[in-house]
C-alpha positions in Angstrom: -95.4 58.6 154.8 -99.1 59.3 154.2 -100.2 59.9 150.6 -102.2 63.1 150.3 -104.4 64.4 147.5 -105.0 68.1 146.9 -108.4 68.8 145.5 -109.6 72.1 144.1 -113.3 72.7 143.4 -114.6 75.7 141.5 -118.3 76.7 141.6 -119.9 79.5 139.6 -123.1 81.1 140.8 -124.9 83.9 139.1 -126.4 86.5 141.5 -130.1 87.0 141.4 -131.1 89.7 139.0 -127.5 90.5 138.3 -125.4 90.0 135.2 -122.1 89.1 137.1 -121.2 85.6 138.1 -119.6 84.8 141.4 -116.8 82.3 141.4 -115.8 80.4 144.5 -112.7 78.1 144.8 -112.1 75.7 147.6 -108.9 73.8 148.2 -108.9 70.6 150.4 -106.1 68.2 151.3 -107.2 64.7 152.1 -105.4 61.4 152.8 -105.5 58.4 150.5 -107.6 56.5 153.1 -110.1 59.4 153.3 -110.4 59.4 149.6 -110.9 55.7 149.4 -113.5 55.8 152.1 -115.4 58.6 150.3 -115.4 56.6 147.0 -116.6 53.4 148.8 -119.4 55.4 150.5 -120.5 56.8 147.1 -120.5 53.3 145.6 -122.6 51.9 148.5 -125.0 54.8 148.3 -125.4 54.1 144.5 -126.2 50.4 145.3 -128.7 51.5 148.0 -130.4 53.9 145.6 -130.7 51.2 143.0 -132.4 48.9 145.5 -134.6 51.5 147.2 -137.6 50.6 145.0 -137.1 46.9 145.5 -139.1 44.6 147.8 -138.9 45.1 151.6 -137.7 42.1 153.5 -138.3 42.0 157.3 -135.5 40.3 159.2 -135.1 39.9 162.9 -131.9 39.6 164.8 -132.7 36.0 165.5 -132.7 35.3 161.8 -129.2 36.5 161.5 
């Protein structure tokens, strides 16, 4: 049996020049594996962003 997560997102956007807000709801069902992969991607992106200003190190395939 595959574990599933149901995610509901709500966004509110005010129309240009108007006084009314537009509310949008989205419902998505994802598997536990998809959710874990998305979290891992976000964590790796955060590490890459932290290191983006760091020194550049040139490496060739022969060095590996």
